[in-house]
N, C-alpha and C positions, 0 to 999 in steps of 0.2 A: 504495501501498499503505498510506505516511503516512495518507491521510487516513484510508484506513478504518479504522485501526490506532485514531485521533485519534475517531472517531464513534465507537466501543466501549465507549472508556472516559468517553466525554463521558455515552449510556449509564449508563452503570454505575453515573459521579461523576454523572446525575440519577433514573437510573429501579431504582438495586439492577439491574439487567440484569448476566447471570454475564460474565466475558470470558473469549474464545475454547473452554473444555471445562469440561466439569463435573470433581469429582473421579476419577468412580469412570474414563471414561474416557480421564482421564490415567493413574490406571494403569492401564488397561492398554494405551493404547500404549506404556507404558512396557517392560508385561510383553514385547507381540510386537519394542521395540526387545532387548530384554535372551536374545530366542530365536533371534535373527535372528545379533547378536554368537556366541551360542552357536553357534547351525550352521557357522556360518562356521570358528567353530575347531577343530572336531576332524568338522568339511566332514561332517554327518548334518543329516537332520531335527529338529527340535525342539518337540514338541509347546509348548502356547501352554494353560496351564490355564485354565477357565473365567471366562467375564467380571466375575460379582464375587464 
């Protein structure tokens, strides 16, 4: 895993490739995680808002 991260950082610094994920995907992942947290708290399904 360290080697993969090192390669990704090198590619980012050398070529400007994005690290890990873009902002929109990161935001969506946070929305999913928050919905899971709320669902666990109330014991019911919680809908995730639109991707964008």
